[in-house]
N, C-alpha and C positions, 0 to 999 in steps of 0.2 A: 308842338309838333312831335312826332311819330321817330323813335331811334333810328329807324328804317331810314324817313326822310332826314335826319341830322348825316348820318353816314354817307347816302349817295346824291341827294339834290344840289349839283353844285353851282346851281341858279339861284340859290339861297342867298348867296354872297353879291351885296350888293354892287353892281357894276358889269355881271357875269348876266348874259340874255342868251337868247337862243345859238346868236351866229356863235359867241365865243364859244358854249358850251359842247357846240359840234367840232371846234377847232380844237379846245381842250380834248375832248373824244380820240380826235385823230392823233393826238400828241399821248396818248395813253393813260390822264388824266377823265378818271371818270367817279371821282367819290368827293368829298370834303375831306377826307382821311390821306387824299394821295396832296390835297394841297396844304394841307396843315405840316405833312411831315416833311413838306420841302424846305429847303435852307433858302438864306435869301441871297444867296450870289445860284442857286439853282432857279428859282422862281426868276431871277433877273434873266437868267439865260432863257428860259421859255419865254419869257417876255418880250425877246429880242427877236426869236425864233416866229412866236407870233404876229409879231410886229404891232405890240399892244403899245408902244413907244410911254412905257414906262405907269401903266395903269395898275401895275399886279401891284407896286409898291404906295402909288397911291393910293389906292382904294383899301390896302393895306389886307392884300386876299388871304395871306398866313393867319392873321388875327382874327380873323371875320370865320375863319375856316376851326381855327380852333376854339372859337364864340358858340358857332353853332354845333359841336360836337360835346360840346360842355352844357347845352340845352336854351341856351340863352337866344334871345328872339333874335331875329334878321334886321337890318339896322335898315333897309331900306321900307318907308311903311308898304309897299307893291306886295314885295315879299314875305310881311307880316298878313296880310290876308291870305297869302296863300299858304303859307303855314298854319293858318289856323284852319282854312278848310279841309287841312290832311289830319286832322287830329281825330 
């Protein structure tokens, strides 16, 4: 995974697909750093606003974003393949 990918591609978080990526962008969340820097309370508020029914906590978005920024591979196999192609 390249540094640019680890900073910008929120869809590498397991559970974030194209639809949620668009919703996040409309809410001003456009990078992994944005997600990693959210407090659990702010993420819960965002979850409620986007009507995600608790998936941000259940899927550990903050932890996943922090892992990806640290250079770990994505959790989902599909995203692992996507990250490998970008290298």
